[in-house]
C-alpha positions in Angstrom: 80.2 120.6 80.8 79.4 117.1 82.0 76.7 115.9 84.3 78.8 116.5 87.4 79.3 120.1 86.4 75.6 120.6 86.0 74.9 119.0 89.4 77.6 121.1 91.1 76.2 124.3 89.4 72.7 123.5 90.6 73.8 122.9 94.2 75.7 126.3 94.1 72.5 128.0 93.0 70.2 126.5 95.7 72.9 126.3 98.5 75.4 129.1 98.0 76.2 128.9 101.7 78.1 125.5 101.4 81.2 124.4 99.6 80.3 121.7 97.1 83.8 121.6 95.5 84.5 118.0 96.7 81.7 116.8 94.4 83.7 117.9 91.4 86.2 115.1 92.1 84.4 112.5 94.2 81.2 112.4 92.2 83.3 111.7 89.1 85.2 109.0 91.0 81.8 107.4 91.9 80.6 107.5 88.3 83.9 106.2 87.0 83.7 103.4 89.5 80.3 102.3 88.3 81.4 102.3 84.7 84.5 100.3 85.5 82.5 97.8 87.5 80.0 97.3 84.7 82.6 96.9 82.0 84.9 94.7 84.1 82.0 92.4 84.9 81.2 92.0 81.2 84.8 91.0 80.4 85.0 88.5 83.3 81.6 87.1 82.4 82.8 86.4 78.9 85.3 84.0 80.6 82.8 82.5 82.9 84.1 84.4 85.9 82.7 86.8 88.5 84.8 89.7 89.6 85.5 88.2 93.0 86.6 85.0 91.4 89.1 86.9 89.2 90.4 88.7 92.2 91.2 85.5 94.1 92.7 83.7 91.1 94.8 86.8 90.2 96.1 87.0 93.7 97.3 83.4 93.5 98.8 84.0 90.0 100.7 87.0 91.2 102.2 85.0 94.1 104.4 83.2 91.6 105.2 79.5 91.3 103.8 77.4 93.0 100.9 79.9 93.0 99.6 79.4 96.5 98.7 81.4 99.5 97.1 80.8 102.9 93.4 81.6 103.3 94.3 84.3 105.9 96.8 86.0 103.5 94.0 86.0 100.8 91.6 87.5 103.3 94.0 90.4 104.1 94.9 91.1 100.5 91.3 91.1 99.2 89.8 93.0 102.2 87.1 90.4 103.0 86.1 88.5 106.1 87.4 85.0 106.7 83.9 83.6 106.3 83.5 85.2 102.9 86.9 83.9 101.8 86.1 80.4 102.9 82.9 80.5 100.8 84.8 81.7 97.8 87.5 79.1 98.1 84.9 76.4 98.3 83.3 77.6 95.1 86.5 78.0 93.2 87.6 74.5 94.4 84.3 73.1 93.1 85.0 74.7 89.7 88.4 73.0 89.6 90.3 76.3 89.6 92.0 76.0 93.0 92.8 73.2 95.4 93.6 73.0 99.1 97.0 71.7 100.1 98.5 70.9 103.4 101.0 73.6 104.5 104.4 71.8 104.9 105.5 74.4 107.4 102.4 74.0 109.6 100.7 70.6 110.2 97.4 72.3 111.0 97.7 74.9 108.2 96.2 74.8 104.7 97.3 76.5 101.5 95.1 77.5 98.5 96.8 76.6 95.2 96.0 77.7 91.7 95.3 74.6 89.4 96.5 74.5 85.8 93.0 75.1 84.7 92.7 78.1 87.1 95.9 79.5 85.7 94.7 79.3 82.1 91.4 80.9 83.2 92.9 83.9 84.9 95.6 84.4 82.2 93.0 84.5 79.4 90.7 86.9 81.4 93.7 89.1 82.3 94.6 89.7 78.7 91.1 90.9 77.8 90.9 92.9 81.0 94.1 94.8 80.2 92.9 95.5 76.6 89.7 97.0 78.1 91.7 99.2 80.5 94.0 100.4 77.8 91.0 101.4 75.7 89.5 103.3 78.6 92.7 105.3 79.1 93.4 106.0 75.4 92.2 109.7 75.9 95.2 110.3 78.2 98.8 110.4 77.2 101.6 108.8 79.2 102.3 112.0 81.2 98.6 112.5 82.1 98.3 108.9 83.1 101.3 109.2 85.4 100.0 112.4 86.9 96.6 110.9 87.5 98.0 107.8 89.1 100.0 110.0 91.5 97.0 112.1 92.4 94.8 109.1 93.0 97.5 107.5 95.1 97.4 110.6 97.4 93.6 110.6 97.4 93.3 107.0 98.5 95.8 107.6 101.3 93.9 110.7 102.4 90.5 108.9 102.4 91.9 106.0 104.3 93.5 108.3 106.9 90.2 110.1 107.5 88.1 107.0 108.0 87.7 105.5 111.5 86.7 102.1 112.8 83.6 102.0 115.0 81.7 99.5 117.1 78.7 99.8 114.8 80.8 98.9 111.8 82.3 95.9 113.7 78.7 94.6 114.3 77.9 95.0 110.6 81.1 93.2 109.6 80.2 90.3 111.9 76.7 90.0 110.5 78.1 90.0 106.9 80.6 87.3 107.8 77.9 85.1 109.3 75.7 85.4 106.3 78.6 84.4 103.9 80.3 81.8 106.0 80.0 78.1 105.4 79.0 75.8 108.3 82.6 74.8 108.7 84.0 78.3 108.5 84.3 78.8 112.2 83.6 82.1 114.0 83.7 85.2 111.8 86.7 87.4 111.8 86.2 91.1 111.0 89.0 92.8 109.2 89.1 96.5 110.1 90.6 97.4 106.7 87.7 95.7 105.0 85.2 97.6 107.2 87.0 100.9 106.5 86.8 100.3 102.7 83.1 99.4 103.0 82.4 102.7 104.9 84.2 104.7 102.2 82.1 103.0 99.5 78.9 103.6 101.4 79.8 107.2 102.0 80.6 107.8 98.3 77.4 106.1 97.2 75.3 108.2 99.6 77.1 111.4 98.4 76.2 110.5 94.9 72.6 109.8 95.6 72.2 113.0 97.5 73.7 115.0 94.6 71.8 113.3 91.8 
């Protein structure tokens, strides 16, 4: 038995009238997420990166040569608000890891491009990151990994389908965007997908706190 088994058993003793079966999966997902977050942060910190910085740099790296994307495309891919993305691009540009270029297809458009230094930074961090993930999965064989990936894919789709976008969340998203935006960022734009992801995370965290 692990800690989740003990928590579930305790709930069944004191509340036999309710079905606590979902905790067997989602409480473990929450605990796993926290472990992943802690270990990933340590790897990225060893390369002078924060998790969000690695996410942006890796998105540009995956785009292929010339390793550039529009700010709006980055916003959609990383599920953040436009204000948050502007702030992050500013910080990465100051570090010399990205640069802003004029979009040749749009006179008013801007493209964010990975610099040579930024490419070296993300490649080095990626190598250590993948070594970490391989170590964390060494208890599973290839068949188990494939099966787990399929199950998690279905679970993510199920969670995203259940969630809804509300006016209250829209207000929270705008407030977050304003707090992160730079003075030149313009009006905040709320991404419903980002809000939905935030709600799923808050729900999972609340479920874990209640069960602990």
